[in-house]
C-alpha positions in Angstrom: -36.2 -100.8 77.1 -38.7 -98.6 75.3 -38.7 -94.9 75.9 -42.2 -92.6 75.8 -43.6 -89.3 76.5 -44.8 -89.0 80.1 -45.9 -85.5 80.4 -46.8 -85.8 84.2 -43.2 -87.3 84.9 -41.9 -83.9 82.7 -44.2 -81.8 84.5 -43.4 -83.1 88.4 -39.1 -83.3 87.7 -39.2 -80.3 85.3 -41.8 -77.7 86.1 -40.5 -77.7 89.8 -36.8 -78.3 89.3 -36.3 -80.7 91.6 -36.5 -84.7 91.6 -39.9 -85.8 92.1 -39.1 -87.8 95.1 -39.5 -84.5 96.8 -43.1 -84.5 96.5 -43.1 -88.1 97.3 -41.5 -87.5 100.7 -44.0 -84.7 101.1 -46.5 -87.0 100.4 -45.4 -89.5 102.8 -44.9 -87.2 105.6 -48.7 -86.6 105.7 -48.6 -83.1 103.5 -51.8 -83.6 101.2 -51.1 -80.6 99.8 -49.0 -82.1 97.0 -52.2 -84.1 95.3 -53.7 -80.4 95.0 -51.9 -80.1 91.7 -53.6 -82.2 89.2 -50.2 -82.8 86.9 -48.3 -83.6 89.9 -46.8 -86.9 90.4 -45.3 -87.5 93.8 -43.5 -90.7 92.9 -39.8 -91.1 92.8 -38.5 -91.7 89.2 -38.5 -88.0 87.9 -35.2 -85.8 87.5 -34.8 -82.7 86.3 -32.6 -81.8 83.2 -30.3 -78.7 84.0 -27.8 -77.4 81.5 -25.4 -74.7 82.7 -27.9 -74.1 86.0 -31.0 -74.0 83.8 -33.8 -76.7 83.8 -34.4 -77.2 80.6 -37.0 -80.6 80.9 -37.3 -83.4 82.7 -36.3 -87.4 82.8 -38.9 -90.0 84.0 -38.1 -93.5 84.8 -40.6 -95.8 85.9 -40.9 -100.1 85.9 -38.5 -100.9 89.2 -38.8 -99.7 92.3 -38.7 -96.0 92.6 -35.2 -96.1 94.5 -33.9 -97.9 91.2 -36.1 -95.8 88.8 -34.1 -92.8 90.2 -30.7 -94.3 90.3 -31.1 -95.4 86.7 -32.3 -91.7 85.8 -29.0 -90.4 87.3 -26.8 -92.9 85.2 -28.4 -91.4 82.2 -28.1 -87.8 83.2 -24.7 -88.2 83.7 -23.8 -90.0 81.1 -24.9 -86.8 79.0 -22.2 -84.4 80.9 
């Protein structure tokens, strides 16, 4: 397994304070406005990192089907609690 920095993943899940799946669902429903943000990454697999209700960053997982990427990310975040 390889860890790397992904600035677009971080921006998608950290800045929005919600999983990147929200933007992916928005795009799938036909709302193209999500594409207006150049740093957005409308694909499932990005999750916000939250501590005491504050978003402090984001975690992006890629390499498997999107649903699996998000599940792996959730397991990783849960392990840090």
